C-alpha positions as CSV (number, residue, x, y, z in Angstrom):
1,X,94.4,-77.5,-12.7
2,X,91.7,-78.0,-15.4
3,X,88.3,-78.7,-13.8
4,X,85.6,-80.0,-16.2
5,X,82.0,-79.4,-15.3
6,X,79.3,-81.9,-16.0
7,X,77.2,-81.2,-19.2
8,X,73.5,-81.6,-19.7
9,X,74.2,-84.5,-22.0
10,X,76.2,-86.2,-19.2
11,X,73.3,-85.6,-16.8
12,X,70.9,-87.3,-19.3
13,X,73.3,-90.3,-19.5
14,X,73.4,-90.5,-15.8
15,X,69.6,-90.5,-15.5
16,X,69.4,-93.2,-18.2
17,X,71.9,-95.3,-16.3
18,X,69.9,-94.9,-13.1
19,X,66.7,-95.9,-14.9
20,X,68.3,-99.0,-16.4
21,X,69.7,-99.9,-12.9
22,X,66.2,-99.7,-11.5
23,X,64.8,-101.9,-14.3
24,X,67.5,-104.4,-13.7
25,X,66.6,-104.5,-10.0
26,X,63.0,-105.3,-10.9
27,X,63.8,-107.9,-13.6
28,X,66.2,-109.8,-11.5
29,X,64.5,-109.2,-8.1
30,X,67.8,-108.2,-6.6
31,X,68.0,-107.0,-3.0
32,X,68.7,-103.3,-2.8
33,X,71.3,-103.6,-0.1
34,X,73.2,-106.2,-2.1
35,X,73.2,-104.0,-5.1
36,X,74.6,-101.1,-3.1
37,X,77.4,-103.3,-1.8
38,X,78.3,-104.4,-5.3
39,X,78.2,-100.9,-6.7
40,X,80.1,-99.2,-3.9
41,X,83.7,-98.8,-4.9
42,X,86.5,-96.4,-4.3
43,X,87.8,-94.8,-7.4
44,X,91.5,-94.2,-7.2
45,X,92.8,-93.2,-10.7
46,X,96.3,-94.0,-11.8
47,X,98.5,-91.0,-11.0
48,X,101.7,-89.7,-12.3
49,X,104.9,-91.0,-10.5
50,X,107.0,-88.1,-11.9
51,X,108.2,-86.1,-8.9
52,X,108.5,-83.0,-10.9
53,X,104.8,-83.3,-11.7
54,X,103.8,-84.0,-8.1
55,X,105.6,-80.9,-6.8
56,X,103.1,-78.6,-8.6
57,X,99.8,-80.3,-8.6
58,X,98.3,-78.0,-5.9
59,X,96.5,-75.1,-7.5
60,X,95.1,-72.0,-5.9
61,X,93.0,-69.0,-7.0
62,X,95.0,-65.9,-7.7
63,X,95.5,-63.5,-4.7
64,X,95.3,-59.7,-4.7
65,X,98.7,-58.0,-4.8
66,X,98.4,-57.2,-1.0
67,X,97.5,-60.8,0.0
68,X,100.2,-62.2,-2.3
69,X,102.8,-60.0,-0.7
70,X,101.7,-61.0,2.8
71,X,101.8,-64.7,1.8
72,X,105.3,-64.3,0.6
73,X,106.4,-62.4,3.7
74,X,104.8,-65.0,6.0
75,X,106.5,-67.9,4.1
76,X,109.8,-66.1,4.4
77,X,109.3,-65.5,8.1
78,X,108.9,-69.2,8.9
79,X,111.6,-70.5,6.6
80,X,113.6,-73.1,8.5
81,X,117.4,-73.2,8.4
82,X,118.5,-75.6,5.7
83,X,120.5,-78.7,6.5
84,X,123.5,-79.5,4.4
85,X,122.8,-82.6,2.2
86,X,123.9,-85.9,3.7
87,X,125.1,-88.9,1.7
88,X,122.3,-91.3,0.9
89,X,121.3,-93.4,2.6
90,X,121.1,-91.2,5.7
91,X,123.6,-92.1,8.4
92,X,122.1,-91.8,11.8
93,X,125.6,-91.3,13.3
94,X,125.9,-87.9,11.5
95,X,122.7,-86.5,12.9
96,X,121.9,-84.8,16.2
97,X,122.0,-87.1,19.2
98,X,120.4,-85.8,22.4
99,X,122.5,-88.3,24.5
100,X,125.7,-86.6,23.3
101,X,124.3,-83.1,23.4
102,X,124.4,-80.8,26.5
103,X,123.1,-77.6,27.9
104,X,124.9,-75.3,30.3
105,X,123.4,-72.6,32.5
106,X,125.3,-69.4,31.9
107,X,126.3,-67.0,34.7
108,X,124.0,-64.2,35.5
109,X,124.7,-61.1,33.4
110,X,126.5,-58.6,35.6
111,X,127.3,-61.4,38.1
112,X,125.7,-62.2,41.4
113,X,122.6,-64.3,42.1
114,X,119.3,-64.5,40.2
115,X,116.3,-62.7,41.4
116,X,112.6,-62.7,40.4
117,X,112.4,-60.5,37.3
118,X,115.8,-61.5,36.0
119,X,116.5,-63.6,32.9
120,X,118.2,-67.0,32.8
121,X,120.2,-67.9,29.7
122,X,121.2,-71.5,28.8
123,X,123.6,-72.5,26.1
124,X,122.8,-75.7,24.2
125,X,125.5,-77.6,22.2
126,X,124.3,-80.3,19.8
127,X,126.5,-83.2,18.8
128,X,126.1,-86.2,16.6
129,X,126.1,-89.9,17.7
130,X,129.9,-89.9,17.7
131,X,130.0,-86.9,20.1
132,X,131.2,-84.5,17.4
133,X,129.8,-81.0,17.7
134,X,127.3,-80.1,15.0
135,X,128.4,-77.3,12.6
136,X,125.0,-76.2,11.5
137,X,121.6,-75.5,13.0
138,X,118.0,-76.4,12.3
139,X,117.3,-78.7,15.2
140,X,113.8,-78.3,16.8
141,X,114.2,-77.8,20.5
142,X,111.7,-77.0,23.3
143,X,112.8,-75.5,26.6
144,X,111.0,-75.3,29.9
145,X,111.8,-74.0,33.4
146,X,109.9,-75.6,36.2
147,X,109.5,-76.4,39.9
148,X,107.3,-79.4,40.6
149,X,106.8,-78.7,44.3
150,X,105.6,-75.2,43.5
151,X,103.5,-76.3,40.6
152,X,105.5,-73.7,38.6
153,X,106.6,-73.7,35.0
154,X,107.4,-71.3,32.1
155,X,108.4,-71.8,28.5
156,X,111.7,-70.6,27.2
157,X,112.5,-69.0,23.9
158,X,115.1,-71.0,21.9
159,X,117.4,-69.1,19.5
160,X,119.3,-71.0,16.8
161,X,122.8,-69.6,16.2
162,X,123.1,-71.7,13.0
163,X,126.3,-73.3,14.0
164,X,125.2,-76.3,16.2
165,X,124.7,-74.1,19.3
166,X,121.4,-72.7,20.6
167,X,120.4,-70.3,23.4
168,X,117.3,-70.8,25.6
169,X,116.2,-67.7,27.4
170,X,113.8,-67.8,30.4
171,X,112.1,-65.2,32.5
172,X,112.3,-65.9,36.3
173,X,108.8,-65.1,37.6
174,X,108.8,-67.1,40.9
175,X,111.0,-67.3,44.0
176,X,112.6,-70.7,44.8
177,X,114.3,-73.4,42.8
178,X,113.9,-73.4,39.0
179,X,115.0,-76.4,37.0
180,X,115.9,-76.3,33.3
181,X,114.6,-78.8,30.9
182,X,115.6,-79.0,27.2
183,X,114.0,-81.4,24.7
184,X,115.1,-82.3,21.3
185,X,111.8,-82.7,19.3
186,X,113.5,-83.3,16.0
187,X,117.1,-83.3,14.7
188,X,117.6,-80.9,11.8
189,X,117.9,-83.8,9.4
190,X,114.4,-84.9,10.3
191,X,113.0,-81.5,9.6
192,X,114.4,-81.8,6.1
193,X,112.3,-85.0,5.6
194,X,109.2,-83.3,7.0
195,X,109.6,-80.4,4.7
196,X,110.1,-82.6,1.7
197,X,107.0,-84.6,2.5
198,X,104.8,-81.6,2.4
199,X,106.4,-80.5,-0.9
200,X,106.2,-83.8,-2.6
201,X,103.2,-85.5,-0.9
202,X,100.6,-83.0,0.2
203,X,98.0,-85.7,-0.5
204,X,99.4,-88.3,1.9
205,X,96.1,-88.0,3.9
206,X,93.4,-90.0,2.2
207,X,90.0,-88.3,2.2
208,X,87.0,-89.9,0.6
209,X,83.5,-88.8,-0.3
210,X,80.5,-90.9,-0.7
211,X,78.2,-90.2,-3.7
212,X,74.7,-91.6,-3.8
213,X,71.6,-91.4,-6.0
214,X,68.9,-93.9,-5.4
215,X,70.4,-97.3,-5.0
216,X,73.6,-96.4,-6.8
217,X,76.6,-95.3,-4.7
218,X,80.3,-94.7,-5.3
219,X,83.2,-93.4,-3.2
220,X,86.1,-91.4,-4.7
221,X,89.2,-89.7,-3.4
222,X,89.1,-86.0,-2.5
223,X,91.7,-83.5,-1.4
224,X,92.9,-79.9,-1.6
225,X,95.6,-81.2,-3.9
226,X,94.7,-84.0,-6.4
227,X,97.3,-85.5,-8.7
228,X,96.7,-85.1,-12.5
229,X,94.9,-88.0,-14.1
230,X,92.5,-88.6,-17.0
231,X,89.7,-88.8,-14.4
232,X,87.4,-85.7,-14.4
233,X,87.2,-83.6,-11.2
234,X,84.4,-82.3,-9.2
235,X,85.2,-78.8,-8.1
236,X,83.8,-78.0,-4.6
237,X,85.7,-74.7,-4.2
238,X,83.6,-72.5,-1.9
239,X,82.0,-69.7,-3.9
240,X,82.3,-67.1,-1.2
241,X,85.7,-67.7,0.2
242,X,87.5,-69.4,-2.7
243,X,88.6,-72.2,-0.4
244,X,89.6,-75.1,-2.7
245,X,88.4,-78.7,-2.5
246,X,88.2,-81.3,-5.2
247,X,87.1,-84.9,-5.7
248,X,87.6,-87.3,-8.5
249,X,84.3,-87.5,-10.3
250,X,82.4,-90.8,-9.8
251,X,82.0,-92.8,-13.0
252,X,78.3,-93.1,-12.9
253,X,77.1,-90.3,-10.7
254,X,77.0,-86.5,-10.8
255,X,79.1,-84.2,-8.7
256,X,75.8,-83.0,-7.0
257,X,75.3,-86.5,-5.5
258,X,78.0,-86.1,-2.9
259,X,76.6,-86.8,0.6
260,X,79.5,-87.3,3.0
261,X,83.2,-86.8,3.7
262,X,85.7,-88.9,5.7
263,X,89.3,-89.5,6.3
264,X,90.3,-93.1,5.9
265,X,94.1,-93.4,6.3
266,X,97.4,-91.7,5.7
267,X,100.5,-93.0,4.0
268,X,104.0,-92.9,5.4
269,X,106.0,-91.6,2.4
270,X,109.5,-91.9,3.7
271,X,112.3,-94.3,2.9
272,X,112.9,-97.2,5.3
273,X,116.3,-95.7,6.3
274,X,114.7,-92.4,7.1
275,X,112.5,-93.9,9.9
276,X,115.6,-93.9,12.1
277,X,115.3,-90.1,12.3
278,X,112.0,-90.5,14.1
279,X,112.6,-92.9,17.0
280,X,111.0,-92.4,20.4
281,X,113.6,-92.7,23.1
282,X,116.4,-91.9,20.6
283,X,115.8,-88.6,18.8
284,X,112.0,-87.9,18.9
285,X,111.1,-85.7,21.9
286,X,114.1,-86.8,24.0
287,X,115.7,-84.7,26.9
288,X,119.1,-83.1,26.5
289,X,121.3,-83.6,29.5
290,X,123.0,-80.9,31.5
291,X,126.7,-80.5,31.5
292,X,126.7,-79.1,35.0
293,X,123.9,-77.9,37.4
294,X,120.5,-78.1,35.9
295,X,118.8,-75.7,38.3
296,X,119.2,-72.3,39.9
297,X,117.9,-70.7,43.1
298,X,115.8,-67.6,42.5
299,X,115.8,-65.0,45.2
300,X,113.0,-62.5,45.9
301,X,112.7,-59.5,43.6
302,X,115.0,-56.6,44.4
303,X,113.4,-53.5,45.9
304,X,112.5,-51.2,43.1
305,X,112.9,-53.9,40.4
306,X,110.0,-53.7,37.9
307,X,107.4,-56.5,37.6
308,X,108.2,-59.2,35.0
309,X,106.2,-58.2,31.9
310,X,106.4,-59.8,28.5
311,X,107.4,-56.4,26.9
312,X,110.4,-56.1,29.2
313,X,112.0,-59.5,28.6
314,X,113.6,-60.9,25.5
315,X,112.0,-64.3,26.1
316,X,108.5,-62.8,25.9
317,X,106.5,-65.6,27.5
318,X,102.8,-65.1,27.5
319,X,102.6,-66.4,31.1
320,X,103.6,-69.0,33.6
321,X,102.2,-71.5,36.1
322,X,102.4,-71.0,39.8
323,X,100.8,-73.4,42.2
324,X,99.2,-75.0,39.1
325,X,97.5,-71.8,38.1
326,X,98.3,-69.9,34.9
327,X,99.3,-66.3,35.3
328,X,99.6,-64.1,32.2
329,X,102.4,-61.6,31.6
330,X,101.1,-58.6,29.6
331,X,97.6,-60.0,29.4
332,X,94.6,-59.7,31.7
333,X,94.8,-60.7,35.3
334,X,93.6,-64.3,35.3
335,X,90.7,-64.9,37.6
336,X,90.2,-68.6,38.6
337,X,86.5,-69.3,38.1
338,X,84.5,-71.8,40.0
339,X,81.3,-73.2,38.7
340,X,79.0,-70.4,40.0
341,X,81.5,-67.8,38.8
342,X,81.5,-69.3,35.3
343,X,77.7,-69.1,35.2
344,X,77.7,-65.6,36.4
345,X,80.3,-64.6,33.9
346,X,78.5,-66.1,30.9
347,X,75.1,-64.9,32.0
348,X,73.2,-63.2,29.1
349,X,76.0,-64.3,26.8
350,X,76.0,-66.1,23.5
351,X,79.3,-68.0,22.9
352,X,79.9,-69.3,19.4
353,X,82.8,-71.8,19.1
354,X,84.3,-72.8,15.8
355,X,87.1,-75.0,14.8
356,X,88.6,-78.5,15.4
357,X,88.3,-81.0,18.3
358,X,90.6,-78.8,20.5
359,X,87.8,-76.2,20.5
360,X,85.1,-78.9,20.9
361,X,87.1,-79.9,24.0
362,X,86.3,-76.5,25.5
363,X,82.6,-76.9,24.7
364,X,82.6,-80.3,26.3
365,X,84.4,-79.0,29.4
366,X,81.8,-76.3,29.9
367,X,79.0,-78.8,29.5
368,X,80.6,-81.1,32.1
369,X,81.0,-78.5,34.8
370,X,77.9,-76.4,34.4
371,X,75.0,-78.5,35.6
372,X,72.4,-75.9,34.3
373,X,74.0,-75.9,30.8
374,X,72.0,-78.5,29.0
375,X,73.1,-79.8,25.6
376,X,70.3,-80.1,23.0
377,X,70.5,-83.3,20.9
378,X,70.6,-82.2,17.3
379,X,71.3,-85.8,16.3
380,X,74.4,-84.8,14.5
381,X,77.3,-87.1,13.9
382,X,79.3,-88.0,17.0
383,X,82.3,-85.6,17.5
384,X,81.3,-83.6,14.5
385,X,78.2,-81.7,15.6
386,X,77.0,-79.1,15.3
387,X,76.4,-78.8,19.1
388,X,74.3,-76.4,21.1
389,X,73.8,-76.0,24.8
390,X,71.4,-73.7,26.7
391,X,71.2,-72.5,30.3
392,X,67.6,-71.1,30.2
393,X,67.7,-69.6,33.7
394,X,70.9,-67.6,33.0
395,X,70.2,-67.0,29.4
396,X,73.4,-68.6,28.3
397,X,73.8,-70.1,24.8
398,X,76.9,-72.0,23.8
399,X,77.4,-73.5,20.3
400,X,80.1,-75.5,18.5
401,X,80.6,-76.1,14.8
402,X,83.6,-77.7,13.1
403,X,85.5,-75.9,10.4
404,X,85.4,-76.8,6.7
405,X,87.8,-79.2,4.9
406,X,90.5,-80.3,5.3
407,X,88.9,-82.1,8.2
408,X,90.2,-85.4,9.6
409,X,87.0,-86.5,11.3
410,X,85.6,-90.0,10.5
411,X,82.4,-89.2,8.7
412,X,81.0,-85.7,8.1
413,X,77.8,-85.0,6.2
414,X,78.4,-82.5,3.4
415,X,75.5,-80.4,4.8
416,X,77.6,-79.8,7.9
417,X,80.6,-78.4,6.0
418,X,80.8,-74.7,7.0
419,X,83.8,-72.4,6.6
420,X,84.5,-70.2,9.7
421,X,84.6,-67.1,7.5
422,X,81.1,-67.7,6.2
423,X,79.8,-68.4,9.7
424,X,81.2,-65.1,11.0
425,X,79.7,-63.2,8.1
426,X,76.3,-64.4,9.3
427,X,76.7,-63.2,12.9
428,X,75.1,-60.1,14.2
429,X,77.6,-59.8,17.0
430,X,77.5,-57.3,19.8
431,X,78.5,-56.9,23.5
432,X,76.7,-60.1,24.5
433,X,78.4,-62.2,21.8
434,X,81.7,-64.1,22.3
435,X,83.3,-65.7,19.3
436,X,85.9,-68.4,19.9
437,X,87.8,-70.3,17.2
438,X,90.8,-72.5,16.8
439,X,91.9,-73.9,13.5
440,X,95.3,-75.6,13.1
441,X,95.3,-79.4,13.9
442,X,94.1,-80.6,10.5
443,X,96.4,-78.5,8.3
444,X,99.7,-80.2,9.0
445,X,100.4,-82.1,5.8
446,X,99.2,-79.4,3.4
447,X,101.2,-76.6,1.8
448,X,101.3,-73.5,4.1
449,X,99.5,-71.5,1.4
450,X,96.4,-73.5,2.2
451,X,96.5,-72.3,5.8
452,X,97.5,-68.8,5.0
453,X,94.6,-68.3,2.7
454,X,92.2,-69.8,5.2
455,X,93.3,-67.4,7.8
456,X,93.2,-64.5,5.4
457,X,89.5,-65.3,4.8
458,X,88.8,-65.6,8.5
459,X,90.6,-62.4,9.3
460,X,88.5,-60.5,6.7
461,X,85.4,-61.9,8.3
462,X,86.6,-60.9,11.8
463,X,87.3,-57.3,10.6
464,X,83.9,-57.1,9.1
465,X,82.3,-58.4,12.3
466,X,84.2,-56.0,14.5
467,X,83.3,-53.1,12.1
468,X,79.6,-53.7,12.3
469,X,79.5,-54.8,15.9
470,X,82.6,-53.3,17.7
471,X,81.5,-54.8,21.1
472,X,81.9,-58.4,19.9
473,X,84.7,-60.3,21.8
474,X,86.9,-62.5,19.5
475,X,89.2,-65.0,21.2
476,X,91.6,-67.3,19.3
477,X,93.1,-70.6,20.6
478,X,96.6,-71.3,19.3
479,X,97.9,-74.8,18.5
480,X,99.9,-76.9,20.9
481,X,102.4,-79.8,21.0
482,X,101.1,-83.3,20.9
483,X,102.2,-86.8,21.9
484,X,105.0,-88.3,19.7
485,X,104.1,-91.1,17.3
486,X,105.7,-91.8,13.9
487,X,102.5,-91.7,11.8
488,X,101.2,-88.5,13.4
489,X,104.7,-86.9,13.4
490,X,105.0,-87.3,9.7
491,X,101.6,-85.6,9.0
492,X,100.4,-83.5,12.0
493,X,103.5,-83.3,14.2
494,X,104.8,-80.5,16.4
495,X,107.0,-79.0,13.7
496,X,104.0,-78.5,11.5
497,X,102.0,-77.1,14.4
498,X,104.8,-74.7,15.3
499,X,104.9,-73.3,11.7
500,X,101.2,-72.9,11.7
501,X,101.3,-71.2,15.2
502,X,103.8,-68.6,13.9
503,X,101.6,-67.8,10.9
504,X,98.4,-67.6,13.1
505,X,100.0,-65.1,15.5
506,X,101.4,-62.9,12.7
507,X,98.1,-63.0,10.8
508,X,96.0,-61.6,13.7
509,X,98.6,-59.3,15.2
510,X,97.3,-55.8,15.7
511,X,93.6,-56.7,15.5
512,X,91.3,-56.3,18.4
513,X,91.3,-60.0,19.2
514,X,92.7,-62.0,22.1
515,X,94.9,-65.2,22.1
516,X,94.7,-68.1,24.5
517,X,98.3,-69.3,24.2
518,X,97.8,-73.0,24.2
519,X,101.3,-73.6,22.9
520,X,103.0,-72.1,25.9
521,X,100.4,-73.4,28.3
522,X,101.2,-77.0,27.2
523,X,105.0,-76.5,27.0
524,X,105.2,-75.0,30.4
525,X,103.1,-77.7,32.2
526,X,104.5,-80.9,33.6
527,X,101.8,-83.1,32.1
528,X,102.6,-85.0,28.9
529,X,101.9,-83.3,25.6
530,X,98.7,-84.2,24.0
531,X,96.6,-82.8,21.2
532,X,93.8,-82.7,23.7
533,X,95.5,-81.4,26.8
534,X,94.6,-82.8,30.2
535,X,91.9,-81.4,32.4
536,X,94.1,-79.2,34.6
537,X,95.5,-77.4,31.5
538,X,92.0,-77.1,30.0
539,X,90.7,-75.5,33.2
540,X,93.5,-72.9,33.0
541,X,92.7,-72.2,29.3
542,X,89.1,-71.6,30.2
543,X,90.2,-69.3,33.0
544,X,92.1,-67.2,30.5
545,X,89.1,-67.2,28.1
546,X,86.7,-66.2,30.9
547,X,89.1,-63.5,32.1
548,X,88.7,-61.8,28.7
549,X,85.0,-62.2,28.9
550,X,84.7,-60.9,32.5
551,X,87.9,-58.9,33.3
552,X,88.6,-58.0,36.8
553,X,88.8,-54.3,37.6
554,X,92.3,-53.1,37.1
555,X,93.2,-56.4,35.4
């Protein structure tokens, strides 16, 4: 992508235009506000409609050989099974239908009854709307084992056999009844559409920036990926991280006059006949029925049988709920903190939180339950921040700052755009410092390369922080499923979140950091999926976080 910088001559012309505008105001006695309203316009240049051009209009800075190899391996690792092409227009009858699909609980390996510590395996057979078994894979399924009376739940691991059948494997961590639940999130044919949207329309989220100088203002379109036009670009690539961001240059203002960022809308770039693949109650997050019993009875653990640990089971859950409380498998012993215990745990601590609104939710939760933690009003934009809270008596400081673009908040001052990597590079760190970040929810519609490179930058900053201050505690929140809706599904839906979740885990594997597995904690819970999980789930997430900050002896 060719990016043209503004020349001195252009700056002189701009200054002359501004001077003439001021003179016109005086001569005609125009009201300044009226003039601003007249001049304020959104510049949307005409773009190419050639799909071959649109496939390649995202440009990135070159990577080192090591980073390029990692990027390639990560992209290969999340490659989704391809769906055989269907005749156009898409026929719903040929796609996966949860109403005609079934799951079956398989007999226990070795026979006999199930005990705590065993594994439960379920076979899922997908069929189309005519009841014909599917011959290929690629469906997006979620599986959960639960007991409402016990407040128990655990996520299952789904394995695609690429022939229309799937396995769901569960650990059995509690005694009593355990009911299987299988959900079709998307048929494989819908995944093909979602993949194509990112490839062809990575700019389907409309971001704008306001430019202002004196009484003159303009608004132009911005994005990571801007389609080629004759309109010059303003290049806002971060000089330290290389993170790309561009805006179409205003006609009468300089690139330096940009003052704010906002997301205005997003466009549904699918054919009318393709909307049938995303119908709530039909094929979007719909339960698959059981072909026989949907539950089993789990007996107490056999004498001498080892504890259920994530390293010993193929399903590898990070934890499970019991009596509404999250217990980790292979992680720290989760202590359930009341208000006074939270204050005691965070005493003499500085907690820096970075990321999206799902991290801000944690900041807000702590403020709501800790009466001595007082938020200082920095008069920042609502929901954007930055935020800072202080408990002076216990010497607790908690901060929140949103991550850099792409950011789908309403209005963000440019002065508040900070990349997480740059923020971490400015921290001293140490044993009294806790760093928490979560970055996933705003990256759905963009090429995965955007997310990979963002995480590579953050990881480098984390490594530097831990090198200079080894006692610093770094905790990462994963993504989670959200409520189904057509517009959100096509831009920020669960399939995109799942792909980003896989990349996040792989990127930070082996580092001295800790994960709060929001994905499994939402999947395993009985409450509806939401980008901002309900209070009981948030409380459990904070319990996990605080258990890393203040681990119990022997935990």
